[in-house]
Backbone bond lengths (Angstrom), bond angles and torsions (degrees), N, CA, C in turn:
res aa  C-N    CA-C-N  psi(-1)  N-CA   C-N-CA  omega(-1)  CA-C   N-CA-C  phi
1 M - - - 1.453 - - 1.523 107.80 -
2 N 1.320 117.31 130.08 1.461 120.53 179.98 1.540 110.20 -76.81
3 E 1.321 115.54 171.59 1.468 120.91 -173.05 1.525 112.98 -61.45
4 L 1.324 117.42 -42.02 1.477 118.80 179.48 1.512 111.14 -64.74
5 Q 1.321 117.10 -39.82 1.468 119.01 178.27 1.527 110.25 -67.48
6 K 1.313 117.82 -33.42 1.468 119.62 176.08 1.527 110.47 -64.04
7 R 1.330 116.63 -39.61 1.472 119.90 177.91 1.528 111.73 -63.33
8 V 1.349 115.67 -41.55 1.453 120.35 175.43 1.523 109.57 -60.67
9 D 1.321 116.37 -45.05 1.461 121.85 -178.17 1.532 111.62 -61.36
10 R 1.324 116.46 -42.15 1.481 119.63 178.61 1.520 111.09 -64.44
11 L 1.344 116.99 -42.19 1.452 120.14 178.86 1.529 111.12 -64.18
12 I 1.313 116.68 -45.24 1.459 120.22 178.95 1.535 110.54 -60.85
13 S 1.320 116.68 -38.65 1.470 120.50 177.07 1.521 110.78 -61.72
14 E 1.334 116.16 -42.75 1.469 120.84 178.17 1.530 111.08 -63.37
15 L 1.331 116.46 -31.53 1.462 121.52 -177.34 1.534 112.73 -85.71
16 G 1.338 116.39 -1.60 1.467 118.65 175.98 1.515 115.57 111.96
17 G 1.316 117.53 0.95 1.461 120.44 175.37 1.524 113.13 108.93
18 Y 1.312 113.47 171.25 1.455 120.64 -178.05 1.508 111.91 -73.39
19 W 1.323 115.64 148.30 1.449 121.64 172.00 1.511 108.70 -74.73
20 S 1.318 116.49 173.91 1.465 119.87 174.80 1.537 109.25 -67.76
21 P 1.324 118.25 158.27 1.457 120.12 -178.72 1.542 113.48 -54.29
22 F 1.326 118.11 -41.48 1.452 119.09 -179.07 1.519 112.81 -72.70
23 E 1.326 118.04 -29.32 1.452 119.90 173.48 1.523 110.27 -68.07
24 M 1.331 116.67 -38.55 1.458 120.12 177.80 1.533 109.66 -67.59
25 L 1.318 117.81 -37.92 1.462 121.48 176.82 1.513 110.70 -61.72
26 A 1.318 116.96 -40.61 1.472 121.26 177.90 1.521 109.94 -63.83
27 A 1.331 117.08 -40.32 1.474 120.92 178.22 1.522 110.10 -64.77
28 L 1.316 116.87 -40.18 1.466 121.45 178.51 1.532 110.25 -62.70
29 A 1.316 116.65 -44.28 1.473 120.94 178.87 1.534 110.33 -63.36
30 E 1.317 116.68 -40.46 1.480 120.84 177.74 1.525 110.26 -61.48
31 E 1.319 116.93 -44.53 1.466 120.52 -179.94 1.521 111.02 -65.46
32 L 1.325 117.59 -37.59 1.467 121.28 177.44 1.527 109.62 -62.65
33 G 1.324 116.51 -39.29 1.453 120.40 176.05 1.515 112.16 -61.31
34 E 1.332 116.67 -39.00 1.463 120.62 179.63 1.542 110.62 -69.60
35 V 1.321 117.19 -36.47 1.476 120.20 174.40 1.529 108.96 -63.06
36 S 1.317 116.48 -43.48 1.478 121.31 179.91 1.517 110.89 -59.93
37 R 1.325 116.84 -44.28 1.472 119.64 179.09 1.514 111.92 -61.01
38 E 1.339 116.99 -41.12 1.456 120.01 -179.68 1.535 111.40 -68.31
39 L 1.326 116.41 -36.48 1.480 118.63 175.75 1.513 111.36 -64.28
40 L 1.340 116.67 -41.61 1.466 119.73 177.60 1.532 110.18 -59.70
41 K 1.306 116.90 -41.05 1.474 120.53 178.90 1.521 110.74 -66.12
42 L 1.317 116.71 -46.56 1.470 119.62 -178.55 1.516 112.88 -62.95
43 E 1.312 116.13 -32.34 1.465 120.66 -179.88 1.522 112.54 -88.31
44 G 1.331 116.78 4.84 1.445 120.67 175.08 1.525 115.67 77.40
45 V 1.318 115.86 13.71 1.465 119.49 -179.79 1.525 110.96 -81.23
46 K 1.318 116.20 -38.61 1.469 121.66 -178.05 1.513 109.69 -139.23
47 G 1.293 117.07 91.70 1.462 120.42 175.68 1.523 111.72 78.14
48 E 1.323 113.96 -159.69 1.465 121.40 -179.25 1.507 109.54 -119.42
49 G 1.310 116.12 137.45 1.447 120.61 178.88 1.510 111.85 -122.68
50 N 1.325 115.36 -179.26 1.456 119.90 175.76 1.511 109.41 -146.13
51 L 1.310 115.71 155.42 1.466 121.07 -176.69 1.510 113.24 -65.03
52 E 1.327 117.65 -32.36 1.471 119.74 179.35 1.519 111.29 -62.92
53 K 1.308 116.75 -40.44 1.472 120.50 179.25 1.536 109.94 -68.86
54 L 1.341 117.41 -39.62 1.441 120.43 176.84 1.528 110.80 -63.05
55 E 1.329 116.25 -41.72 1.467 120.40 177.14 1.528 111.27 -60.31
56 E 1.327 116.24 -42.99 1.467 120.54 177.98 1.522 111.17 -60.19
57 E 1.325 116.32 -45.38 1.461 120.28 -177.99 1.514 111.83 -69.37
58 I 1.331 117.74 -36.08 1.471 119.96 174.96 1.518 110.13 -65.27
59 G 1.323 116.85 -38.66 1.473 120.72 175.12 1.516 111.29 -59.79
60 D 1.332 116.95 -43.22 1.471 121.59 178.21 1.532 110.79 -62.74
61 L 1.318 115.88 -39.67 1.474 121.16 178.72 1.530 110.20 -64.65
62 I 1.313 116.26 -43.03 1.472 120.21 178.06 1.522 110.74 -65.49
63 F 1.340 116.75 -40.20 1.462 120.86 177.17 1.524 110.60 -58.50
64 A 1.337 116.73 -47.81 1.465 120.62 -179.84 1.527 110.43 -62.67
65 T 1.332 116.20 -37.63 1.476 120.05 176.87 1.521 110.58 -65.87
66 A 1.335 116.93 -41.41 1.459 120.66 179.20 1.530 110.87 -62.72
67 C 1.311 117.29 -36.61 1.477 119.45 177.94 1.521 111.37 -61.06
68 I 1.333 116.41 -45.09 1.455 120.07 178.57 1.540 109.75 -65.42
69 A 1.323 117.21 -44.14 1.464 120.70 178.69 1.522 110.96 -59.93
70 N 1.322 117.30 -44.27 1.464 120.71 179.06 1.525 111.24 -61.80
71 Y 1.300 116.22 -42.92 1.465 120.99 -178.26 1.527 110.36 -57.47
72 Y 1.334 116.23 -37.95 1.459 121.38 -178.23 1.538 112.83 -100.72
73 E 1.340 115.63 10.32 1.477 122.48 178.27 1.519 112.61 56.17
74 I 1.330 116.01 46.47 1.458 123.41 176.96 1.508 108.62 -107.34
75 D 1.331 116.69 128.20 1.464 122.19 175.56 1.541 107.22 -77.36
76 I 1.340 116.26 116.39 1.467 118.04 -176.09 1.515 112.97 -67.58
77 F 1.330 118.18 -30.21 1.457 120.01 177.15 1.521 110.74 -68.27
78 R 1.314 116.50 -41.47 1.466 120.43 177.08 1.528 110.72 -63.55
79 A 1.337 115.65 -42.38 1.471 120.04 178.04 1.526 110.42 -61.78
80 L 1.326 117.62 -40.71 1.462 121.45 178.68 1.520 110.87 -66.23
81 E 1.317 117.00 -42.60 1.462 119.77 177.59 1.524 111.13 -58.86
82 K 1.327 117.26 -40.86 1.465 120.62 177.83 1.521 110.75 -64.59
83 S 1.327 117.05 -39.39 1.466 119.83 179.30 1.523 111.32 -66.91
84 I 1.324 116.93 -41.15 1.458 119.82 177.66 1.508 110.25 -59.32
85 E 1.312 117.11 -45.83 1.455 121.26 -179.86 1.534 110.68 -64.86
86 K 1.326 117.36 -39.33 1.474 121.06 177.62 1.510 110.54 -60.12
87 Y 1.332 117.23 -47.65 1.474 120.87 -179.66 1.526 110.36 -65.74
88 R 1.324 115.96 -39.24 1.470 119.68 179.96 1.529 109.59 -59.80
89 K 1.314 116.70 -49.62 1.455 120.87 -178.35 1.534 111.64 -65.11
90 R 1.319 115.42 -43.74 1.446 119.60 -175.85 1.529 113.00 -72.62
91 D 1.348 116.45 -45.14 1.446 119.52 -171.19 1.529 114.17 -92.35
92 L 1.318 118.13 -18.98 1.458 120.47 178.18 1.525 112.25 -101.39
93 A 1.310 115.96 -9.11 1.463 118.58 177.71 1.532 107.85 -73.67
94 G 1.291 114.98 120.94 1.459 114.59 -176.39 1.417 113.51 -165.38
């Protein structure tokens, strides 16, 4: 587990522990909705937005993702590295 995930883990422990996987999935979906709302605002579709609020919501989305990763003992940086390599191979192979 990387240092940021350890910090998330300590905070979750202080708060009483991890939720069930499906509760965490619901939280992740909620945070994705909040990111979506901020993007709509920033792009002028629904109101006015700002980058600081989008940054906050992306942070919340990453936090929710880290909770799920921690629950299943997945290193999120390693998972991201694998995804980058997957996209590189798939999308640059030509």
